[in-house]
Phi, psi and omega in degrees: 000135180279158179297322180298316180294322178297317178296319179299317179296318180299312182290327175296319178297324178293320183279327185228066185297325182295315179298318180293319178298314178300318179297312182293327180268005179056039174274106179238146178286136180281126182291164179300320179297316178296324179298320181292323176295317180293323177297319179297316176300318178300316181293322177291325175294314182293326183277330189218003182059039184299315181295319177305315181298313182292328183274346181276142174281111184260008184297335182274351180271151177285163177301323180295318179294317179296317179301318179297316180295318183295324179303315181292313180299317180301311181297316181292318178294317180300317179294315180298315179297319179296320180290322189266322187240328184054085183269135180230156178291147175290318182249129180285333179296148179283159176300137183099344180284153176277141181218147177242128176256114183277169177304136181091007178299157181275109182291347175282342181263339186229130174253110183273132182231163175099214185272090185264117179226140175076206182234166183303155013280146175247133175246130182205191182249134177291118178262330176210134185287344182075168180223144175223153176279120181272324181214134177247121181218051176292133179292156176296151178291146180261324181250132179263002181291221188304101185287339181276352178281115181281325180206126180292154175293144180258128180235116178268131179242000000 
């Protein structure tokens, strides 16, 4: 760090102590995009306890116990995703089908793998159909308080 930069930082801290404190303590405002991701996590937690499942150590449970839990979580998450995002395949063809990508194909929709030579058209085999959001319908946030809280702690009295 140069001496000039150090002096600039010092005087900025004198003039704007709150901004510097927030920066040093890493207090950052959560963007609208981050809020929507956190809301989706919150909704998946509320509908299926998805975060609880991922954060729990399941190594002591039998495969049958894990399987039973996963069936419920899977069904609840699938319903929540269908209601909130409505996910559809990028490619209608089934995995294993032959597909040709012509010149001008959308590279955000297709990840080309393998022995890639030359330029399109490319003919290959669908290895994964991909996913896209067909409909987005996340509900508006209800509480404006702590935005980073995905699910409040539950206290029974």
